[in-house]
C-alpha positions, 0 to 999 in steps of 0.5 A: 898166767893170772894170779887172781884168788877168790873165795867161794861162799857156801851155805852148807845147810841150804846147799847153795853158793852165796857168793864169789868174793876177791881175797884181794879185796878183802885183804884190803878192806880189812887191812890183813892178808887173806890166805886161802886155805884150800885151793882148786887149781882145776875145775875138776877139784873145784867140782870134787870140793863143791860136791863134798860141800853137799 
């Protein structure tokens, strides 16, 4: 199983997805550990998260 973690960037005011970023790359560039606080483990959870951001 893959252990890739990404951060979905959402602009709530515009109701738009602005990007999908690698948390590993952010960590390397900033020199800090990035731990996502809210993880979706299934597409259903991802969809529910996106719908709640609308």
